[in-house]
Structure formats: C-alpha cells, structure tokens
N, C-alpha and C positions, 0 to 999 in steps of 0.2 A: 194642331196638336196642343192640348192644354199643358199648363206648366208642369204637372206632375208626371207627364208622359216621358219626359226626357230620360234616356237610359233605363227605361222601365220594361226592357225586353228580357224574357227568360225562355229557356227551352223547357219542354215538357208539356204534355197534352192538357194537364189540369193545374199547372202552376199558377199561383195567384200572388201578384206583387202589388202592394198599395203604398200610397204616399206615407202612410203612418209608419211603415217599416223603416223609411229613412229619416222620418221625423225624430226617431229616437236618437239619431246621431247628431241632429242639428238644433234641437229644441232649446238647448241651454246657451246658445251663442249670444253673447252680449247681455244676458239677463242679469248677471251679477253687477256689471257696470251700471246697467239701467237702474237697478234697485239702489245703488250707492248714490246716484244723482238725485233720485226721488225720495230718498229716505227722510229728509226733513219734513216732507209732506205727509209721511205715513202716520205721524202722531195724531193727525186730525181725523184719520179714518177709524171706523169701528174695527175692533180686533176680533178676528175669528180664530179660535183655538181648534186646530183641525187634527183629528185622530184617525189612525189606521189607514193612512194614505201612503202607498209605496212611493219611493223616491222618484221613480221614473214618471209618475203621474203628477207630481207636485207642480212643475212649471205650467202644465195645462190648467190646473186648478187656479193658479195665480191669475191667469188670464180670464178664466170664467168669472172669478170673483175679484176683478180689478178694483172695485170700490171698497175692498176690505184690506185690512192689514193682517195677512195670514201668518199664523205661528203653528208650525207642525210639531206634533207630539207623537211618540210611539204609543201603541195601544195599551201597553202595560205601565205607562208613566202614571205616577200617583199625583193626582191633581192637588191634593192637600200639601204635597211637598213644594208645589209651585203656587200656593195660594196667594202669596204677596204679589207676584208678577201678574197673575190673572186678575186680581181685584184692582190693581193699579192700571190695568189696560183700559182703553176707551171703550165703553159699552160692550163688555165682553160677550162673546157668543161661542157656543160649542157646536162644531160641525163634525159629524162622524160619518166616515165612509162605511156604508152598510147599516144594518139594523142592530148588530151586537154592540151593546154599550159597555165601554170600559168600566172597570171596577170603581165604585164610589162616585162616578160622574153624576148620577141622578141625585144622590145625597147632597153633593156639593152644589149642583145646580139649584136644587130646592132651597138650600140654606141661603144662598147668595142671589137668588132670583135671576139665574142666567138661563136663557132659552137654549134648547137642544134642537138642532136641525140635522137632517140626514142627506147624504148625496150617494148616488149610485149610477151605474151605466144606464143609458137610455135603451130603448127597444130597437132602434135602427142604429146599431153601434158602429160597425166597421166591416172591413173585409179581412177576416183573420181573427184569431182568438185573443181575448184579453190576457189569458194565461201565457201567451207568447209575447206579451208586452207591446201589442198593437194598440195604439192610442185610439180613444173613442171619438166619434163625431157628435155624440149626444150624451148629456147627463140629465139625471132627474134630481132636482133639488126640492126637498120636502120639508116644510116647517112644522108639520103635524106628526108625521110618522115616516113610513115608507111604504111604497105600493105593495110589497110582498108581505107586510105585517097585517094580517087580518084581525089582530087583537084589538086594534083601535083605528078610527078613520084616518086615512092619509089625505094629503092634498088631492091626489088622484081620485080617491073615493068621493071626496067632497064635490069634485067637478062632476063625477058621474051621477051623484045624487041630486045636484042642484042646477046644473047647466041646462039652459033651454036651447036644445039643439035646433028646434024649429025656427027660432027667432034669429038664427045665425046661418042663413043659407050659404054664405060665402065659405064658412068653415066646412060645411057638409060637402059643398062642391069640391073643395080642395081635398077633403078626405076621399071622395069617390075617385077623383083623378089619381090620387096617390095609390089607392088600393088597386086600381086598374094597372098602374105602372108596376107595382110590386108583384102582381100576379104575372104580368107579361115577362118581367125580368127575373122572376123566380128569386126574389130577394128574401132574406131573413135577417135575424139579429147579427149573426156572425158571417153569413154568406160563405159557408165552407165550400170546399172544392166540388165542382159539378162533375158528375159522371152520368153515363147512360146504363149503369149496371143494375139498377133496381129490377128491371124485367128479367135479367139473367139470374140474379140472386133469388128473387121471389119465385120464378117459374111461372107457368101459365096460371091464370086466376080461375080456379074451379070451386073455390069456397069463399066464405066471408073472410076478409083480411083485416086483422086487428094489429095496429101498431102501438107498442108500449114504449113510452118515452122514459129513458133513464135519466136520473139526476145525480149530481154529486151528493152523496147521502148525508153529509154533515153541512150541507149548504144552508145559508141563513134563510132562504125562502122556505125551506122545509121546517126549520126550527120555529119560524114565526108565522107560517102559513098553514100549518096542519095541527088540528086538535090531537090527532094520533098520527105519528110519523111512521109511514110504511117504508120498508126497505124496497129496493128495486126488485129483489127476489119475491117479496110478498105481493108487489104490484103485478108481476108476471103471473103468479099463481092465481090472483083474483081474476085477471083478464081471461086466463085459460078456463077457470071454473065457470065464469059467466058465458063463455063462448066455446063450449066443449068441442064443437065440430069445425071451428074456425082455424085458419092459418094465423098463428100468433108470431109476430115479428118483434124483436126487441132491439131498440136503437140505444146503445150506451151514450152517455154524455160525451160531447166532442173532446173535453179536457181529459176524460178517461181514455178515449181511443188514442189521443195524442201522447199518452203516457205522462201527462202533467198532474193528474190526480189518480187516486186509487178508489176502487169500489170496496165497500165494507162488507156487503153481502156476496154470497157465492152464486152468481147468476149462471155460471157455467154448469152447475149441478142440475139446472133445469132444462138442459138441452133436449130432454124428452118431451118437454111441453112447448118449447119456443125455438124459433130460428134466430140466432144471435147475429146481428150485423157486425162483422169484424172489419168491414170496409168503411172508411170515413165518408159515407154518403151525406150530402147536404139534406136538410130536413125536407126540402121540396122534392128532391129525388125520392126520399124514403116514403113520401106520401102517395107514391104512384099506386093507384088501384086500391088504396086503403079505405075501408068502410067505416072505421071508427078508431079514434085515438084515445088511449088511456094515459093519464098523467096525474101526478100529484099536484104540483104547482107550476110546472114549467111553462115558460112563455111559448114553447112549441105548441102547446094546446091552443093558444089564441091564434098562432100562425096557421095551424091546421084549420081553425074556424074561418080564417080569412079566405082559405082556399076551398071552403065549402064542405069540410070533413066534420062529421059529428064528433063531439068531444065529451069524454067522461072525466071529471076531476074528482080526486080523492081528498084534496086539501081545499083551500079557499083562495086561489089566486085572484088577482084584481079583476079578471074578466068573468069570474063565476058569479052566479046569483042574479044575473040580469035577464035570464029567460032563454038563452040560446045554447046552454050547456047542460049536460046531465050531471048534477052536483050531488055528491055524497056528504058534503059538509056544508051546512047552511049558515049564512050570516044574516041575522035578523034585521040588521040595519039596511041591507040591500033590498028594499021593497019597491023597486021601480023596474019596469020592463024596458030594455034597450035593445037596439039592433047591433049587429057586428060593426056596422059603419059608425054608429054613434060611439061605441066603446073605443073604436080605432081613433076617431077624431079627438077624443079626450086623452087617450094614452100616447098618441104619436104626434099630435099637433099642439094641444093646449098645455099639456103637462111638462114635456121635456124642454131643454135648451139645447140648441144646435150651434156648434162652432167648428170651423175648419181647424184640425189639429196642428197644422203647420203655420198658417197665417193668423189664426185665432179670430178671423172675422166671423161675425154672426151669420148664421145661415137659417134657411127654412127647410122644412121636410122635403118639399119638391126639389129644392136645389141639392140637398144631400142625395136624393134618389138619382138625380141627373149626374152627380159626381160619381156615384157608385157605377152607374151605367158606363160612364166614360172610362173609369178605371178597368172595368171588366173588358171593355172593347179594346183597351190599349194593350192588354196582355197578348203577346204574340202567340197564336195558336200554331204549334209546330205540327204541320201536316205529316201524314205518313211518308209522303214523298220527300219532304225536307229531312226527315229523320235519318234516312240512310245516306243522303247526300252529305249531311254534316259529319257522319261517322267516317267517311273516306276509307272504304275498305281497300286493303292491299291484297293483290293476288299472289299466291305462293310460288308461282313460276316466275313472274316478272319482278316480284318484290317491289312493285310500284303501286301507288293508289290508282284506282279505276273509277270512272264515272259511274254513279249509281244506276244510270240508265242501262248499263251492261247487264245488271241483274233483272231490272224491271222489264226490259225489252228482249232478253235472251230467249232462246228456245227451251231453256230449262223450265220444266213444268212443275216439278216437285222439289222444293228447296228446304233444306234443314238449317235452322238457326241454332247453333250450339252456343249456350250463353249462360252467364251469371247476371245479366243486366236486364232491368225492367224496360229499358228503351227498346229491347227486342220486340216487345208487344206492338209498339207503334210501327216498327219496321215491317213486322208481319202483316199489319193491316194494309200498308202500302203495296206489298207484294201481292196480296190477295186482290186488291183493286186493279192490279195489272194482269189478273187472270191466273195467278199462280196458286198452287197448293203449298201450304207451309206447315212444317213440323217444327215446333219449338221444343228443343231438347235441352232441358236445364242441366247445368253442370252439377247441381246439388238438388236433393229432394225438396229442400225448404222453398226454393223459388217455384218449383212446379206446384207446390201446395198453397202458394200465396193467393189469398182470396181477392186481393185488390188488383190482381193481374188477370181477372176473369175475361175470357174471350166471349164476345157477344154471341147470342144464340144464332144470329144471322150468319156468323162466320164459322159456326160449328162444323159445317161440311167441308170447309177449306182450310181450317187451322186446327191442328192438334197440339196438345201440350203434354209433355211427359218429362221424365228425367232419364239420364243415362242408366241410372240404377234401376228405375222402374221398367224401362224399355227392354233392357238386356239381361235382367236378373230374374227372369221367370224360372221357377223351380224346374230343375232337370233339363233346362234348355242347352243348346250347343254353346252359347256364349258363356253360360255358367260353367260348363265342363271345361272349356278352354281357359277361362280365368283361373279356375282352381288348379289346372295343370301348370299354368305359368307360375302362379304363386307358389306351388309345390316345388317347382324347380329352384326358386330362390331359397325356400326353406330347407330343401335337401342339401344345398351348398352350405347353408349356415350350420346344419347338423354336422357335416364333415369338418367344418372349421372348428366348431366347439369341441367335437370329439378329439381332434388331434391336439388342440391347445389346452382344453380344460377337462378332458376325459378322465384324467387321473383323480380329479377331485369331485366332479359332478357325475352323478349316475347317468346311465343311458336314458332313463325315463325323464330326468330333469332336462337333459339336453334335448330330448324329443319335445318336451313341453315348451321350452324356449324357442325351438325351431317352428313349432306350430303357431306360436305367437306372431312370428313374422308372416307366416302364411295368411293368417287372419288379418294382420295389419295392412297388407298390401292387396288384399283381395279386390277391393273396390277399384283401386288403380288398375289392376289387371283387367277387371271387367270393363272399365272405361277404354282400355287399350283395344280390346276386342270389339267393343261397341263402335269405336272409331272405324275399325276395319269394315264392319258390317254396314255402317252408315254410308260409306263411300260406294258400296255396291247398291244401296237402297235408294239414294237420292241423286238427282241430276246435278245439284250444286250444294255446297256446304259453306255457310258463313259463320265463322266464330266471332262472337261479340262479347268481349269481357270487360267488366269494370276492374277486376282484379286479375291481371294476366299472370302475376307471379304465382298465385295459388292454383292456376290452371296450366302451368307450363307442361305438365305431363300430357294434357290433352293436345296442346299445340305441337309438342314433339311427336305425339302419336300420329297426328294428321300428317306431319312432315314425313315420318317413317313410312306409313302405309301409302301416302300419296306418291312417294318416290318408288316404293316397291311395285305399285300398280300403275305407275305412269299417269296418275290422276291429279297431280298438283294443280293443274290448270283449272279444276273445278272447285278449288278451295280458296276461301277468302278469310282474311283476319282483320279484326278491328280491336284496338285497345281504346276504350272510351276516354281514358285519361291521357292519351297521347303515347308516343314512343313505339308505335306499331312497327315502324321501319327498323328500329334498333332490335326489337324482339326477333324479327325475321333474320336480321344479320347475325344475331348471336346464336340462333338455333337452326338456321336453314341447312347447314351441312351436318350430316350424320358423323359423329366422332369416331375416330379410329382407336383401337386399344392402345394405351400408352406402353412404351417400351420401358419397363421398370425392372429393377433388380428383385428377384423372388425373395419373399420373406423367409427369414431363418426360423424354422419351426421350433427348433430347440430353444431358441432365445424367447420365442413367444410363450412356450410352455413354462420356462423359468420365471418370466414376468408374471404370468397368471398365478403360478404357485406362490410367489412372494405375496401377491395381493390376497390370495385365499387364506394363507396362514395368518397374515396380519389381521385379516377380517375375522377369522375364527376367534382369535384371542380378544379382539376389541369388542366383539358383539356378545360374548358369552355372559358377561356379568349382568346384562339387562334381563336375562331370562333364567338366571341361576336360582332364583327364589320361587319360580313357578311350581305350583303343586299340580296334582291330577286335575285335568280339565278336558272339556270337549272343544275341539277346534272346529269352527264353522266357517264356510265360505258362502257368501250370498251377494245379492245385488238389490239394494233397497233405494238406490238413488232416485230421487223424485217420486218415490212410491209408485214406480212403474207397474203397470198391470201385468206385464209379461213374467217378471221374476220375483217381485216383492212378496206376493202371497206365499210362494214356496219357501223363500228365504226365511221369512218370519215364522213359518210353520215349524221349521227346525228349531229355532230359538225357543218358541213357545212349548214345544214338546219336551225339550231338554229341561226347561224350567218346571213343567208340570210333573214329569215322570222321573226326575232325579234331583239330587241336591248338589250336583257337580257345578262348579263355575264354568264359564265359557270364555273363549277368545274368538272374537268375530273378525274375519278378514273380508274386506270388500274384494270383488272379483277383478278389480284393477287397482293400481297404486294411486289412489285418489289424492288430489291436492288437499291442502288444509281445509279449505272451504267445504269440499266434498265430505271430508271426514267429520267435520262438525255437523253437517247436515245429517249424516248417518246417526250420530249420537243423539240427535233430537227426535228421531223416529220414536213414537210414543212407547212401543214395547221395549226398545233398547234403552230408552231413557229410564223407564220404570225399573229395568233390571240392571242399571248401571253398576250396582255393587257386585252383581254376579256375572255380568257379561262385559268384559273389557273389549274395546275396539282397537284393533291394530292400527297404528298411525304412521306407518312407514311410507315415505315418498322421497323424491330426490332432494327436496328442500330440507326435510327433517334430517336426512342423512348428512347433508352438508353441515348442519349445525351440530350434529351428534358425533361425527367421526373426525379424527385428527387429520392434518394436511397430508401426512405420509400415506394415508389410505385414499383420501380424496384425489390425490395426484394420479391415481391409477385410472381415473375417468377418461383421460386422454388416450390410454391404451386401447380402449374399445373403439373410439372414433378415429384412431390413427392406425397403428400396426395391425391390429386385429381386423379392422375394416378392410385394409389393403389385402390381407390374406383371404378374406371372404370374397372380395372381388376377383382375385386370381382364380378361385374355385368356380365362381359363377361364369367367368369367361371361357372356361372349358366346356360349358354347355350352352351358352347364349352369346349372340353377337353383341358387340359394344353398343350398337344402336338401341337394343332392348335395355341394356343395363343403364344407359344414360337417362332413359325416360323415368326409371324407377330410383335413380341414384339418391335423390334427396330423401325419399321415403325410407329406403333401406339404411341410409346413414343415420337417420333419426332413431330407427329401431336399434341399430348397433350401439348408439350412444346410450339408449335405455338399458342395455345389458349390464351396465355398471350398477344401476339401481336394482335390477332384477337379481343380480348375483348377490348383492347385500341382502335382499329379501329372502333368497333361498337359504343363506347362512343363518339369518335370524329365525326363520321358520324352522330350521333344523334344530336349533337350541330349544325353541319353545316346544317343538313336537316331542322332545325327549320326555316331557311330562304329560303328554296328551294320552287319553285312554280311547278316544274315538275321533275320527275326522269325518265330518258330514258336510255335504255340499249340495246346493241346488244349481250350481253353475259349472257342471263338469266340463262343458264345452270351452270355458274360459281357460286360457293358458296359465293364468295365475292359480286357478283351482287345480289344474293338472300338475303344476309345480308342487303344490301342497300335497296332492295325492302321491306323487313320487317320493317326497320327503317322508310322508307317513309310512309308505311301504318300506323304505330304507330303515326307518326306526321301528318297524314291526308293529305299527299302530293300525288297527283295522279301519277301513274307510268305506263309506257308503255315499250314495247320491240319490237324489230324487229328481225325476224329469218334470220340468215345468210346462213345456210346450211340445206339441206333436212335431216330429221331424220327418223329412223325406229321406230317400236313399241317396240324396246328393252327396258327392264326394267332398263337399264342404264339411260334412259331419264326420266324426271319428267314433271308434269304439270307446266305451267308457274307460276312464283311467282309474276308477275306484274299484275296490274289491267286489262290491255288490251294488247293483243299480236297480232302484225301484222305478219301473217304467209305467207308462199310462195303461197299456192294454196288450193283448196278445199280438196284435198286428205290429206294435212297436218292438216287441221282442224279435219278430221276424226282421224288421228293418235294421235293428242293431246287429243281429247276427249277419246280415248281408254286408254290414260295414266292418265285420271282422270280430265281433264280440263273442265271448264264450257264453253260450245259452244258459249254462249252469249258474252264471253270475247275474242273471236278469230275472226280476220278479215283478209281475204285473200288480201294481198297487193303486192305480188311479192317479188323480192329479188334484192338487189343492186348487189350482186356477180353475179347472173345469168344475170342481165341486162348488166353488164360490159363484161361478156363472150360472150353474144350474139352480142354486138357491135364489139368485137374483131373478131367474126366470120363473121360479115357483112363486115368488112374491108378486111378480107382475101378473101371473095367472090368477092369483087370489084377488087382485084388484079388478081384473077385467072378466073373470069368470072362466071356468074350466072348459066351457064349450064355445069356441069361437064361431062366428057366423059361417054357415056352410058356403063353400065356394070362395073363401077368403085366402089369398095367396100372398106370401112375402117373397119378394125378389131381393136376395142378399147379394149386393154388388161386391165386386172384387177389383182392386186397383191393378194396373199393369196388364190388363187383359181386355183392351178396348174392343177387339173384334167380337169376342164372346159376349161381352156386356151389351153391345149394340144389337147383335143378332138375337140375343135372348129377349131384350126389351121389345124388339119388333114382333117377335113371336108371341110374347105374352100379351101385347096389345091386341093382336088378332084373336088370340084364344079368349081373352076376357070379354071382348066386345061380342064375340060369337056366342058365348055361353052365359053371359051375364054374371061372370065372376068379378069379385072385387080384388084390388091389388094394392099392396103397400110396397113402395120401393125404398130400401134402406141402403144409402151409399156407404162405402167404406170410409172410416175417418180420414183417410188420406186419398180419397177418390179424386182423380184428375177432374178439374172443373169442366173442361171442354167435353169430356165424355159424359159427365153428369148433365151438362146443359143439352147435349145431343139427345140423351135419354128423355129429358124433359120435353124437348121439341117433338120427339117421337110420340109421346102420349098427348101432347098439346093440351086441349081443354077437356079431355075425356073425364067424364064424371065418375068413372069407376076406379080411378087411380089416385093415390096420395103419395107424392114424392117427398120423403123426409129430408131434413138437413143432414150434413155429414156428422154433426155432433149429437144427433138425436139418439134416444135410448133404444138400443138394439132389442133388448129383451121385452120391452113393452110391445114392440112390433111383432116379435115371435108369439107373444101371448095372444095377440089379436088375430092370429092367422091359423088356418087349418093346415096349410101346406107350405113348404119352403122350397124355393128354386134358387140355385146358384151354381158356382163352379167348384172351388175348393176352400171357401171361407170356413173358418172354424165354427161359424154360426150353424152351418149345416150339420156338423158332427154333434154339436151340443144340442141342437134342436131334435135330432134323431134320438139321442140318449133320453131326452125328455118325453119322447113318444110322438113327435111330429112326423108326418110323412114328408120325405125329402126327395127331390129330383135333381140330379146333377146334369146341367145342360152343357155337356162336353161336345160342342159342335166341331172341335178339332181334337187331335190326340191329347190325352191326359195321362201322365205317368201313373202307373198303378199305385205307387207309394203315396199319392195324394188323391186317390180316387175312392171316395167313401162308399160308392156302390160295391166295390170289391169286398168290403167288410159286411155286406148285407144290410147296411144302414140306409141305403138310398137306391132309387131307380135311376138308371143312366139313360139319357136321351142324346142321340147323336145328331139330330136335326130337328127343325121346327115341327115336322110331322110326328115324329116319335115323342117329342115333348108334349104335343097336344094330346096324343093318346094316353100318355102316362098321367097327365094332370086330370083329365076327364075321368079316367078309370079310378084313380085314387080318391078323388072328391066324391064320386058316386059309390065308393066302397065295394068295388067289384073284386074279381079274382086277384088282380094285381095288388090291391090293398091288403088282402088276406095273406098273400105270399110275402109282401114286404113286412107285415107284422110278424110273421113266423121267423123270417131271417133276422129281424131286429131282436126278437126274443132270444134266438139262438146265440147271437153275439153277446147279449147281456148275460146269458147263462155261462158263457165262457169268461165273462168279465164282470163278476158280481160286485167288484169294487166300485163300479160306476153306477150301480143301482141306488135307489133311494136308501137312506135319507139325505144323501149329498153332504155328508159331514166330514169327508176326507179321513174317516177313522182308520181306514186301512193304511193311509200314509203315516198317520201318527203311530199306529202299532208297529209299522215297519221300522221307524226310527227308534221307538222305545225298545224294541226287541234287540237292538244292537247296543244299547246302553249297558255298561257294566252293572252288575248287581250292587245293591246298596252296601255301603261299608268298604268298597274297594278303595 
C-alpha cells in the first residue's frame, strides 16, 4: 500500500477520496518557519508578483516556483499604489492565474518593461474538482499567453506549430503509452465519479447520439477562446438544428452539477430538444455510444477525440485547427496538420509541469497516471453484500441485530425496502444477486424521483422503485378511501373541540374550514399508515432503512402497530444509518396506553378563548380600518407552478382589466416572509403593486406585530385545547392510532393560534370587500376566507384550475358560485354534495394555455401528422398498466408498421421507464423521450394518443386527436375520459389493437368517436377554439360590481 492509502477507505459505491483532499489540512505545516529561516536568501531571487491566486493554492505555487520570491496580490489591487515596492524588487515579474488581466497591469508592465506570465491548471489535474479545493497535480506555466486564449500564440501553440514530433520518437512512445493507459483507466481532467448509468439514462441506441458539453458560461476559456460566445442553450439549439433526428444529450459542467457555479442561460427550457443529464456522470461514461460531441472550447472535446469520438468546436480551443476536428472558428496561424497523438504529446507531456501536491516532488505524466490508478484502486468499493452487513438490521420481535445473511439466504422472495436512504439502492442490488425480488418504497417522492438512484436496465425485472404516496395514492383506491376516512376522524374531533370552545365567536363554516385543514394536513400520514398495513400483506419481508429516523417515526410506529395487530413483527427489520436503532425500538416498541388524566373544564376553555378573541379583535382592527372597497383574491403562485398559477393570475388580470378596484391578494397558505417576497416579485403582481396589496400575515409577523398579552395565548392551543382535542379523539380511536399521529396533530393545533389571528384580520379586511374570488377553493385558507365573506355578506366566486375525481378527498365548493371546467365536473361536484345551481361550466385557464401551446407546436410541425403515428402518454404510480400497454404497443406497431413516441410523466419512476425502454429495445419505430421533454411537441407529431388518465389525453381530445384509454384494470368512471365521449376504451391488448387500427384507418369507430367528441364540445363550447379562456374572464368580470360603486 502506497503512502496516501492509509486511512483512505470510505463507504459508498462511487465515493472518491484522494490525497489532495487531506493535503489541504497539512500543506502549511512548517512553511512559515521555513520561510523565516530562508528569508535572507530571498532578496537574491527574482520577485514574482502573483495575482488572482486563492489562498489555498498559494503554498503549492511556492513549491512550483521555488526559485522565485513570490508576492501575492489580490486581483483588484492597484499596481500603481504599490509602484515603489514593485520597482524596488529584484527583476520583477507579473504572474497571473488565468487569462483575465487585472486593471492597469498591462499599462504598468509596458511602462516599466515588466513581463507578464500566466499559470493555470493542467489537463491531467486531479481526482476531484478544483472548485472543491482539491489541489492539482499539474500546472501550465505560459510566458506568451495561455492555452485557451486564441487571440495570440501561447507557449503551447508555439510547440504545436514548431515541434518536430518525428525527431523525438521517445516523446511519441510515451504519448502512445499514456494514451493507452488513459483509455484503459477511463481518466479525464477531473476524474469524476464513475457509474454505469449511461446506458440506463440514454436508453437503447436507435438513432445518432449527440453529446453537447456545457461550460461555465462566464469562464475565461470562452471569453478568450470564442470570437462569438454562445450560451449553453444556443449550443444545444445548434446541435439539434444540425441533427434533427438525433438523440441530443446535454452534459452540464461538473461545477454546475455540484452546485458550485450557476448557469446563465435557461437550458431547462429546451427539454423538448434535449435530454439533460442531471446525474454527475464522468465524461467517459457520458461518451458511451456517442457519435459526435459539440463543444465551444471545453477540454472535454479533446478528451472525446482521445477516445475516438468526432468533435465539433464552436470556439478555438488549443486542439482545434490541426485537422482532426470540425471547426467553426478558424485560426489562420494554425496551418499545420497534426494527429491526436501529437497534440496530446504537446499538451500533456511537453507543456505542463507535474508535481505531487503533498510532497511537491517533480513528477512525469506516466507517474501521475500510475498515481491516479493507485488512488482509484485504493478506494474501497462497498459491495452490495457489505452494504447490508454494515447497516446491522434489527428485528422488531427480538429487538436485536441480525446477521445480514438472514435476509440474503431466507426463504423470503419478495422484500420491501422502506427508506429515505440512498444506501438502500446498494442493499437492493445485493438482495437481487441473492435471487430476491425487491421493491424500494421511498418515504418521500423526492427520493423515488432522484435520477442518480436509477436502477440498471438489467435489474428492471427484479427491482421496482416507487414511494408510499405513489404506490398507495392511486385515485379512488381503497388505500385512498381508508386514508381519507382516518384523516376525517381526526378532523371531526377537531370540529367538535372548536365548536364547544370557540363556537360562540367562530362561525360553523370557519370551524369547518379549520377542521378540513387538519384533514388535508395529515392525509399523507394516514396514507402511509394504510400503506404500511398493505405492504405487510404484500411482501415476505420489510426492511426499514432510514437516514432520518426522527422524520419517519410515524412509519416506524405504523409498522409496530400493524405488525403487532397481524402478528407479523418477525418479518420486519429496522436500520438507522446514523446509529441508535436499538434505542428507537426501545422507545417505540410498546403501544402506549391512554393516559389517566383529569378531563378538561370546557367552560374554562371557552372563557380563555373568549378573552383571546376579544383582545385580538381590538388589537387587529386598526390595521384594516382605512381599507376602502376592494376585491379580495386567494391564489397560489409560489414557484409559478403550472397547476395553480395561471388561474390565480387570471383573476388578478381580469380585475385589473375590467374594473378600477384595488385588490388584496391572499396566498393559499400562511407563507413565511421569503415566500411572501417571492409572491410580490411575480411580474404581474409587481407591476400592479400599487393596486394589488399582498397580505403578509404569518406566525413570525404576528409575533412582531402583537403584544405579549395576545402572544401568550399561543400556549393555549398547544396545551389545554390540544388536551381536549385528544380527549375527543380517544372516544373514537385507540391510543395506538393517536400516538402515531400525535406529532403531526400537535403541530396543527399550534398553528391554530396563527390561523385564528388570520381569521380575525380577514374579518376586518372583508368588511370593505365587494367581492371574494379564489382559484384555490380546496385550500382551507381559501375556505376560511369564503366563510368570512359569507358572514360579512360579501359575494364569493371560485374558478376550478384542475380536473378532480369523485374522491372523498375533495369537497363541495365553499364559495357562492363556482366556475367549473365542464359539464362532467358539474356532475362530480354534485356527487360531492354541491348545489348544482351554484355551478357554471366556464372552462379552464390552465387547459386553454396548454391548448394554445399545443396549437403553437402544430404550427411548427404541421397540422397533418404522419399517418400511423402514436403517442403513448405515460402515467406515474400505475406500473402494471404502463408495462402492459408498452408491450401491447410494441406488438401492434411492429405488426402494422406504425411509429410510436413514448412520453414519460415528469415524475415517472425510473425503473418503470427503464423497463419500458427495455421492452422496446432497439426497435426503429419507437422514440422514447426524456421525462422533461415537451409534451405538446409530442402531441403535435402524433395522429393518435394512448394512455390511462393523464390530462394529456383530455387536452389532446379537445384539440381533435383520437384518444384510446388503455384501462387493462378497472378505472373509476370519474377519471375515465371515454365516459365523456372523448376517447375509446380498451380493456386488453386485443381491444387496444382493434381500436388503434380502426382509428388510424378512419373506419366506423373513428367516425363514431368524432361524433361523440363533437357532442361533448357542443355541450361545452367554453373549451372550443380560440383557447383564450374568455369564458373564464367573463365569469369573473360579471361578478364585479358596476363602475362607481
């Protein structure tokens, strides 16, 4: 083992540790003392005044330039302010890190005849990023310019122009050997983490594959290497334009992916043209199957050429202009033809200087390559078998750790890993290698959607990945119904508590809204609770693996609860990756009993709340006493989300255009200060800031606004009131249930303090309102406002942003009149208990915007798509239907010669997507798009759409596309578009084939579908062209008071 290998072991399948990482901690040892001893000698050395070098790099430069007396200056230092010291120094020299020259340096250098040299990282730099302060093994010292400045010759360019490579066979032999080693070891400049995910992320290769290399867009290599600097987005567009039928893949710069730098252009907006790698693949991994690389000036272009990939350069990097690259910017000086080997010899052997960053000893390129090889080999690769053994799972019956072989070698065939930890992926691989089937069930959706945790295509048959939410929250499912029922039990108890304590002051509708808020707040915990129950019935063994056990205590307690109830604790295991698993089990293994407590005095609770309410009424009145007539609006524009923002802003825009009334905008949740500031910067609200005030209430603002005598009541809600609430819940649920949800319901009860203040303030403001309009009727904040408006006799309206099902999660509208999307949604709301006379079909802003987007795409691609072109619109959380439909579509398309575009859902589970890709393999008739690709471009290119209940089916049918619903299992009528006459329903692969063939050929079924679609649109003219949402605007405007009110 070499010297740097000591203590160089880390867990993780792709972790990289190199000596430079601990060099940062040791590099200064003794250096100050050494300079003190040698300082008398320094006066005889030439003085180098060094600019723009970070402090962590300076000790290394002192060793590289040990023959110089180095004086470090900041980039912005004025050299004329230091003129005396510079001119007095011995044979002064300016050394600048990078090509950007500090202000007035050139003027000073010319005046006093001081040379300017440059220094930069070399091309075989390190294992790890410079932006992460990993020290380099190589530097390029240039006395003429710098290699990435094409404006004038550098020392490297001079070597390339003049060096006689044929006369130095030993140099070329070294170059060839080094190139062979680099290819075998898959080395690059930074040697990022290696993975085998390229094939998974790219899918089967059925088209030309183009890789676009992203760069830091204000990087010096672009400033000095490009006659015209293109943004990353422009480079992507060019590659797509020149290769219209190719698979375009974009690799962002490693510093951007690591969050160390930011992109200036919006490459995400080009998802319809390109697949963006969000996983930090090494360049060598990213080159897999690539037919050409596009770059501006990146070294990655030359590294691609090393590996035999053709390269197009848009700038003038050092390796362009010698005959082996496609160059769009020519440099007249470069009039010589060279091979890749010759340019490599110049750039990697003759030009740079190599030193060990710890010992500072001089090195050669072959020795650096050997060093990198040893470093990579010294990293302990944690095998899947080691991963579980290190985690030491505890069994819930014995409460003791078990040998990992118990899971690997048990008779359990299907194992669930319930997790918030990335390490679970490695554990899953080990279980698969032992012949198991594994379902990874993420505790949160974000982990299930993490692209860096992609399961390889080979494992797609044996490993599935989903989340508890995705798996058990299918619309109208039994799990959803049970979760709503349990959440409603808690909210019913809260309603009783609020009624008996605060009913004298809060209307029944406000109490209802506050109670519904709790139901919504704990729904996902209730869903997790029933998901746990179902998973115990579904899997042979369950292993919980948590990085953050505290945030997942409800899951741990749910497994204990259901495990005891079903006598299944023996099949459940628990791991806390940060330790403390034993204590977690000890603290939670026994289901709690209901405490024996003195019942709360209801009259005392009423008196306390009354005092709070009357104090609040007096203190909050003054803030709103000067309000004049206005329109109160509730919406959700956070992050300019596509679901609710268009409808929210439509209300604001309509009030602005159709009246002169001021507005008071409420967010659909009590946002923190940062969220409120974000709302205020939304362009429309910012433009209307003088007319549209943004309500800024939240717990922090209340604490600074109200006196202590009011703030002291906050403990009432988390104390006596919470205790009374629990008393009521215990009358309906066992203590074991309550304990699982206690933390969540306590937080909600604490929030009632702020929500009560909000209701009081809204009441004062609503005294002067002339209309309340909302796009967020389902939000309990909006429902509080609707209740306040009704109490103040202010008319209220709502507009529906999204289609809903008949799920009991939804409620009848709280407003006086609700503008809904279509006649079918009228039926849905009536089934939920709404008064049909208060429902009016008006269309949807969101749908109109999407139809306009679809129209623009059709104008780009033509109104007549190729005959036999099919779009498969995938849906998340429905893996059986997606895989069965994919297999059927493959058979149908191959049999009839149809073409197919597969569009995954933006949150599509990667294992399902990868399995779909493997189903189609290298079929030439299919194109599988990325999750971020443009849906409406795909719709425009297709004659027919196939899917389950994606909104794309509804919108495509409205636009005139033929649609087939592939309902191979039961589909609830409220989410079945064929019930509306907008689609044909197929129950199995055979009926799917009949429907597709008949529709594409334009037979009787096509004519019948056209007639039923036209009948639907005749009933719902608000959804016809020109897709301008005018009916929505007219609905809002018709409720505005007449001018002059």
